[in-house]
C-alpha positions, 0 to 999 in steps of 0.5 A: 690245965685248960685254957680258955682263948679270947679274942677281940678285934678291931677291924678298919675298912675304907670307904670306897664309895664316896666320890671324895674324902671324908674332909676334904674335896680330894678324889676317894680313888684307889689310884696307882699313881701316888700323891695325885688324889691329894688336896692342900687340907689332906697335907695340913696347909695352914688355913684349910678347914674340913668339911664333913662328907656327909654320905660317909657320915650316912653310910658309917651310920647305916653299918651302924644299925645294922650291927644293932648299935646304938646312934648318936643323938648328936655327932662330934669329931675329936682329934687324937694327938700323935705323931707320924710321918703319914699323918701331916696334921700331927694329929688324927680327926676321929671319934672316941667312945666320949661323946658317943661315936657313931655307933655303940653297944651293938649284938651282932650275930654271924655264922660259923658251925651254928649261930654264934653272936658277938658284943659290937664296943663300938663303932667310929668314922675317922680319916685314914693316914697316908699309905708307907711303902718301905725300902733297903735305900728308904721309904716312900709315903703315898698320900692318896689315902690320907683322908680316905672315910675309915670305920673301924669296928672294934668287939669285945673279946668274944671269939674263942677261936681263929676261925670265929673271928675269921667266919665273923670279918668275912660275914662283915666284909659281906656287908659292907660289900652289899650295903655300897660302903666299900669293895673291901678289897684287902688287895687294894689295902681296904681292910686291915685288923688289930687282932687282941689274944689272951688266955685265961684258965677255962675253969675261972668266970670269964665274965671277972676281968680279974681272970683274964689273962694277959692281951697281946695285941697284934698291928695291922694284920692285912688277909683274913688268911694272915689274921687265922695264921696270926691267932693260931700262932700266939694260941699256940705260943702263948700256951707254950708258955702258961704250960712251962710256968713262964705266964710273966713272960707274956707281955702286954705288948703290941707284935706284929705278923710276920709273912716271911718267919710265920711268926709274931715279933714283938714291936713294943710293950703297951704297959700303959695307955698311950694319952692321945690327948683327945679334945674335940675337934674345934673346926667341925661343930657336933650336929644334931642327927634327926631321927627322921634321917635314921629311919630313912637310911634304916628303910634304905638298906638292902637284903644283906647275905643272911637274907639272901640266903635263906631266901635261896634255900626255902625259895629255891631249894638250893642247899645250905652250902650252896647258898653260903658260897653264893651270898659270900660275895655280892657279885656272885650272889646278883648273878645268881639272881639274875639267872633266877629272872632269866627263869633258868633252872635254881638248883643247876644255875648254883651248881654252875656257879657254886662248882664250874665258875668259880671254881675256873675263876680259881683255877685260871687265877681270875677276878670276877670281873674278869669274866666275860661270862653274862647270866644270859649265856649261862642260862642259854647254856642250861637250855642246851643241855636240858633239851638234851642238844648238847651233853653235860660234858660238852657243856662243860668244855663249852663253858671254859670257852664261854668264861673269858671269849665274849661268845654264846654258848651257841656261837661255840657249839656251831663252832665246834661241831658239837651238837649232841647225837640222840638219833637212837638208830644210829647209836644203835649201828654204832653199838653193834660196831662197837661189839664187832670190835671188841668180841671178848668183851661179848665172853665177859659179859655172858660170864657175870663182867655186866659193868663192861657195858659201861667200857662199851659206851665209852667205846661209843661215845669216842667214836662219836667223839662225845656227841652221844646222848651217854644215856641213850647210848648205854641203854642201846649198847645194853639192849645189843649185848643181851641180844649177841 
């Protein structure tokens, strides 16, 4: 039997670009020192009252607009009641679907082997819980994260593969970065996901919920790579059970992704929805969202990745593949745009960024912020090659040096004596020197081995320590060998 996979996502992203937390005056920053960004409200001390962070609301509304959601006329907050050690109040201030959250019923287009769309059930603003670290000797809680503004985005089960789910998440992460809402850095715990997976008979109507399979939830998957692996594992596990007539063993449950075993592991049953006893937060009055504010937010939305990509392809003539790579990270896209402003060749700048820049960052295990290379340095390097002052091979060596040294390309070229030799007379002299040293190569050439010219050109490059202009060197060698 063929099965249709149905995947829904609940993506949590911390708003990192506000000065303070969502309901308290504590600093909203990623600190390596535990329990330093904390105020009495975060610890639920008696007599403390929440105050809504307007900037956090603004950012959540901006994301709601981008996702094509409907914004509410009035904004409410609610209490979600449950006890956990990292939630000092015993409840979380959040938003449920009634009254309406900050965004609902949107549709978002993304790319994954063509255009795909996903329905957005809702997007809401809430406070994050503290973080817990577990050790053999016990557990420790860091309350720095308690109260950090958090956007939760809930989709319908519209993804049919792990690739689609991850492509969507990568698109959304980029948008958070482009909008200036969040760094969306999973290494800092700013992004995490709950993933719901079910399988159904592919011959049945997927629009009828009665035909859907049993939904299995995976909680707090902390990287997009883990999301891909967890989905693929869960599809395989459920498929095996269905093919073995063990449908009843697929329970509505919550599982977790285990990094060591690369499997999902049961945490608890989820037969019935947990009763969180939601009610409107009494200490935060509802407030009206003026249409003028929505309009102002709409007008402030910058160019998003999809718009930049279209611009790069249509106006700069770079490939779809390269444009996709560049816009994936806003810092990379900003770097490229600055190169263009400096009038660097758009295609050559794109090639250097996608191949050499990102390649070296991955190879050397660097972060983008670690590099000292600037757009003006890359422009200078491209100019040196175009003016034939250095060869392409030399440029690669220079690039590796300037990536983190802070030196300019011209400084490196001068230090290493790399100026390219384009003097044809001198190159012809060296070509004849090479031919004199390789008489057997001349004989091979005369017998039809014309590709020996490439070997002999390589000898010129060796003698000149790579400084000879490769095109001039090959042309000279081809002419000189014909004279012999």
